C-alpha positions, 0 to 999 in steps of 0.5 A, spaced: 379 676 618 380 681 624 380 689 621 386 693 620 389 699 623 395 702 620 398 708 626 402 713 621 406 716 626 412 720 626 419 719 630 419 722 635 416 721 643 411 726 643 407 723 637 408 715 639 407 714 646 399 716 643 399 712 638 401 707 641 397 708 646 391 708 641 395 701 638 393 697 644 387 699 645 385 696 639 389 691 640 384 690 646 378 692 643 381 686 637 383 690 633 390 688 629 395 694 628 400 696 623 404 702 623 407 705 618 414 710 619 420 713 616 427 710 619 426 715 625 420 710 629 426 704 630 429 708 636 423 710 639 417 703 637 420 697 640 416 696 645 410 698 639 405 693 639 405 692 631 404 686 627 407 690 622 411 696 620 413 698 614 417 702 612 416 710 608 420 715 605 419 722 609 422 727 609 421 736 610 423 744 608 425 749 611 420 755 607 424 759 602 428 753 600 427 750 592 431 744 592 429 742 599 422 743 598 424 739 591 428 734 594 421 733 600 417 732 595 419 727 591 421 723 598 414 724 600 411 722 594 416 716 594 413 714 601 405 716 598 406 710 593 410 705 598 404 706 601 400 705 598 403 699 595 403 695 604 395 699 603 394 694 597 396 687 600 394 689 608 387 692 606 386 696 612 380 699 615 382 705 617 388 710 617 391 713 624 396 720 622 399 723 629 402 728 626 410 730 624 411 730 617 413 722 617 407 721 618 405 725 611 405 718 606 400 714 609 395 719 610 396 721 605 396 714 601 389 713 606 387 718 602 387 717 595 385 709 596 379 712 599 379 708 605 375 712 612 382 716 615 382 721 622 388 725 624 389 725 633 393 733 634 396 733 641 397 741 642 392 746 641 395 749 636 394 744 629 402 742 627 402 744 620 403 737 617 395 735 620 393 742 618 394 739 611 392 734 611 386 736 617 381 738 611 381 732 607 381 726 612 374 723 614 375 724 622 379 729 627 380 728 634 384 733 638 387 733 646 385 740 649 377 745 647 382 750 643 385 748 636 388 754 633 390 754 627 385 749 625 382 749 618 375 751 619 372 745 616 377 741 620 376 744 626 367 744 624 369 736 626 374 737 631 373 732 637 374 732 644 378 726 645 384 729 650 391 726 649 392 717 651 397 716 656 401 710 658 396 705 662 400 707 670 400 714 668 392 713 667 391 710 674 393 716 677 386 719 676 383 715 682 389 719 686 388 723 690 393 729 692 396 731 699 398 738 699 404 739 705 403 738 711 403 745 715 412 745 717 413 739 712 415 735 707 415 738 699 417 734 694 418 738 688 419 735 682 423 738 675 422 733 668 426 737 662 423 734 655 427 733 650 429 740 648 429 742 656 434 740 659 440 744 658 435 751 661 431 747 667 438 744 668 442 749 669 436 754 673 432 750 677 438 749 682 441 757 684 432 757 684 433 753 689 439 755 692 436 763 693 430 760 697 429 762 704 434 756 709 427 755 713 424 753 706 431 748 703 430 745 709 424 742 706 425 740 700 425 733 697 428 735 690 427 730 684 431 733 677 432 730 671 438 733 669 442 732 663 448 728 664 454 733 664 451 738 669 450 733 674 455 734 678 454 742 678 448 741 681 449 735 686 454 741 688 449 747 688 444 742 692 448 740 697 450 748 699 443 749 699 442 743 704 438 740 700 437 732 699 437 730 692 436 725 687 438 726 679 439 723 675 438 723 666 432 719 666 427 717 671 423 710 669 418 710 674 415 717 674 408 715 675 410 714 682 415 720 682 407 724 679 404 721 685 408 723 690 410 730 688 407 736 692 409 741 685 412 739 678 416 744 674 416 742 667 415 744 659 409 744 656 409 738 651 402 736 649 403 730 652 407 733 658 401 737 660 396 731 659 399 727 665 400 733 669 392 735 668 390 727 670 396 727 676 392 732 679 398 736 680 400 743 680 405 745 676 410 751 673 410 750 665 416 752 661 414 753 654 420 752 649 421 759 646 423 756 640 417 751 638 413 753 632 406 757 633 408 757 641 404 751 640 407 749 648 406 755 649 398 755 648 398 747 651 401 751 657 396 756 658 390 750 657 392 749 664 392 756 666 386 758 665 384 751 669 388 753 675 393 747 674 398 752 673 403 758 673 407 760 666 413 761 667 416 765 660 423 764 658 424 771 656 422 773 663 425 767 666 431 769 671 434 766 679 430 770 682 423 769 678 423 762 678 425 763 686 419 768 687 416 763 685 416 757 688 416 760 694 410 763 694 407 756 692 410 753 696 408 755 702 402 756 700 397 749 701 392 752 700 392 754 693 397 748 692 390 744 693 387 749 688 391 748 683 390 740 684 384 740 682 383 745 677 389 742 672 384 735 674 378 739 671 381 738 664 384 731 665 381 725 660 385 719 662 380 715 657 383 719 651 386 713 649 378 709 650 375 715 647 380 715 640 378 708 639 371 710 639 372 715 635 377 710 629 372 705 630 367 709 628 370 713 623 370 705 619 365 703 620 363 709 615 366 705 610 369 707 603 
């Protein structure tokens, strides 16, 4: 019988996509995979290659809310009992958690049954769910050299593996970055992120309109824009004489990244790692309300490597964004240096590295 890995992941794309990349890698190595999460996972996991999905009760709470804490505690306890029963039946060789509160019951069940356990932290700041469990798992994997707010015991044993990404993004690691030619077309890609669409949807067309005309006519813009902002954005781009493709979502992101000279987007862990692998210079706009400023710290890793500049929300205006765009788009030599800087922190083989650690951990046995 082939070994089974249980992947415990929260029901958001940021947690689930790297979990799926690991699952695909393990399956290619001959493993079986089961997915443990709460009901939210159904919206993201249609293509997740698990032979079984283990539905677990889970919940979170706000500090200072004793009733919410009690309800969450009960839900987590129920989830742990559900996971323990499923694990007794399936006998997984290892349990791998990717953060988010839905991953907690599965990891706790693995820990309390004495099974090998691994957590993977996608951000430069360890998330709260991972933080609470990191000292008790067998192995800790992280995406960035910096792992802030990790318990000392966990930080000491953390292994840098990177963030597993989709295969089509991985393949961009071998594609050279070609800076814009003097007087030639400038290709700008604007992504939104799940919580960044409104700000960038509304601000970016205005910032581009404020650019000098000689620069605007060279631009080819591709922008992810929320539906309710699309008509206004199209009018502004038309007034700016800018050729623009606008859509709520781009499925062929790898192709668009490969063609882009500059990218503007949020700085979620997956986004930063994809920009690094693609070697694309970027302007990163961290989500201001993100817990522990994890997006800001992700962006800082890229800035320190020379691959990006940060545009903080509290300092972001049409004028500051327009100035940042002009400085970069008119300096192909700097864009080329930024591309090299971004690639210096890329780990396109992150899924393989993480799979190696998972297999090593499972081999230790109970």
